[in-house]
N, C-alpha and C positions, 0 to 999 in steps of 0.2 A: 422050371420051362422058361428058355428064354422067348420073348417078345419080340416078331420081328417091329424093326423101326418104322413107321408110317411115311408116307410121302414128304411130307412136312419135314416131320423129325431129319430126315437124310437128308434136304435140300440146307436144313438150317444148319447142320453138323459141318456141310461140305463150304459153307458161309462163313464160320469160323475158321474150319483149314485155309480158307482163300484169306482171311485178315492175317491168321498168323504165318503163311508165307511172304505176303505184299510185308508184313510188319519185320519180317527177320530180312528180307533181300535190304530192305531200308534199312536198320538195324547195321548190317555189315558193311553197307557201299558209306551211308553218313554220321554211323553211331545212332546213340539214342535219340540226340534230338533232332535226327530226321526222320521218326516216326512221329508221324502226325494224322490225324482224322482226315485233313484235307487231302494228302498227298494219298493215304490209302482207300479212299473215297474215289478219287481221280482214276485210280489203277483198276479198282471194280466195277466203274462207270456209274457210280451212283454220289447222289449231295453227302458231305461230310455227317448231318445228322443223321441219317438214317443208320449209321454205326451204331448209334444208341438204341437200337434194336436188338443190339447183341454185346454192348459192354456201357454201363451208365457212366464211363469217364472215359479220357485216356490213359489215367493212371491205373485204371480197371484192366483195361486192353494191355497196359504191359504187363500186369500181374499175371493176366492168363497166357501171354509171351513166355514170362520165368517158367509157367507151369509146365510148358511144353520144352522147354530147355532142361530142368531138371528131371522131367521122365524119360525123356531122350536119353541123357547122360545115365540115368539108371539103369533105362533097358541095356545101354551099351556094357555096361559091367556083367550084367548079368549075364548077357548071352557072352560074354568074353571065360567068365568063370566057369560055366555051366559045360562049356567044353573039355572043363581041367578036371581031374578025379582030383579028389582029395589025397592030399600028399603031405605027411610030416615034415619031410625032407624040403619040401617048399612050398610052404601054403599059401593055399590061394588069395590069402590078404595082398601077399606082393604083387600077384598078377593083377589084381584089381586095381592096388595104386601105380602101375604102369596104363592101365587102361583108364585111369581117370586123366592121367599126365595127357595120353594120344588123343583123348575127345576135347580135352581143354584144350592143347595146342593146336588141334583143327580148329576149332571153335574161339577163337581169342575174344569176339565182341560175345558172342552168348555169355561165355566165363568172365567178361568184366561186366554186364548186363545183372547176372545173377550173384554175384558176389561182390564187385567192387563199385556199385550204385545205390543211390536210397532206395531202390525199387527188392533188391535183395536185404536189406536190412527190415523189411516188410514182412517176413517172412517169420511171423509169430505169430500164436496160437488165437491171440485177442485181436490180431490187424490184419489177418487176413488168411482165415483157416485153410481153403485151397492151397495157397502159398504154402504154406507150412508145412500140410501134409505130404507135397510133393519134395519140399527139401527134406523133411525127414525118411521119405522114401528112400532118396537117396543115400542120407545117411545112414538108416537101418542098414541098407547092403553091406557096408562098410563096417558098422558095430557087430554084425553076427557075423561075417568072414574074421573079423578080430577074436570073436571067443570060438569061433573054430579053431584059429590057430591056438589059440591060448589052452583051449583043448587038448589036441595035438601034442603038442610040445611041452605046455605043463610047468612052466619055469616057475621059480621063487615069486612069491608074489608081496612083494616090498610096497609096506602100507605107508605114502608119500603124509610126511605133518601136513593137513592141510585146515584152513579155518572151516569154522564151522558153517557158515555160509556156505561153503564153497562143497563142501561135503555134503549136505543137505541138496544143493541143485543137481549134482552129479548121484546121488541116487534118485531122487526123482526121475534123471534121465534115464537111469537103470531100469526103472518102474515102467517107464514107460516103453523101451524096448524090449523088457524082460529078458534081459540075457544073464547068465550065470557068473556075472564080473566079482570079484572086488571092488571097491569104491577106488581102491589108492590104483588098482589099474587100469580101471578107466582113466583115469586120471594119467598115467602113463601114457595110456594111448593115444588121448587126444595130446599130450605135448610133441607126442613124436608126429601126429599128423599135423601140427602146425607147422614144425619143419617142413614138411614137406609141401602141402600146399604153399607155404611161403616162398618154396623155392619156384615152382609155377608161376605165382603170383610175379616174383621177380624177373622171370622169363619171359614171359608174356608182354610186360612193359616194360622189358627191353633193359631192365637193371642187373640182370644177372650178368652181363659182359663186362662189368666192373673186375669181375673175377676171374671168370671162364666165359671162353667164346661159345662153347659147347654146354648147354642147359641140361642135357640128356645126361651126359658123364656125370655131372653134380648130383643130379638126380639120383643116379644110379649110385653114387659113393654115399650118398646119405640114406638111402633105403639099403642100405647093407649095413650100413652102420647100426641102422635103427631095427634091423633083422637079429642082429647081433647082439643086440640090448635083452632081446625076447628070446635070445636060444635058439637061433636060426642061422646057417651059415650058408647064402645066398651061391656062394662060389660056387657049390654042388651041384648045381641045375644048369653048369653051362660044363663041356668038354675041356 
């Protein structure tokens, strides 16, 4: 049975939303360094110390903002793929990869804070459980879609020669998401994702122009190559 939030709880939730909105505007305009308690308090009409009722430190506020970004990106991917029927000819995984790039290129400051700043490296269960859960929520969408694609296409499961420590880590990863994938297959998926993620990062940080002025074309070429690696021909999805 759902419980209706009290007025105090609604006001507190609205204050968190306002803090996140202001902090995000500061991030987009001035970078992470522009997010300060003084700047947020000024726009909210309160003294900076009053923000400690919501976050115990500026670092925790930044972590809370990253949680918002991870959840927003996850929800974007879910909305996109939910509108697409499962089809072995064009698995939804590749639709999600494009959706991730689209969200990232539309939100470069948020992408940088999530993945290229010290804040992003705190997304570990022992350091910040909420941030870890949000990061794993986004990761889980991609992992589940990869497993869906794997079951649809069922390509040969080539087992890579992996060091014991890495194999054990990947087995823990599989257990956390409870997906029916061989360890070597998961390794191949992570390696493929690293290629796509690397291209997006290069594009957003301005380095892709060294090789190709159009980041989308390079991304599509790499996406098609990865699809072929797993037995999918993306040329069939377009006339």
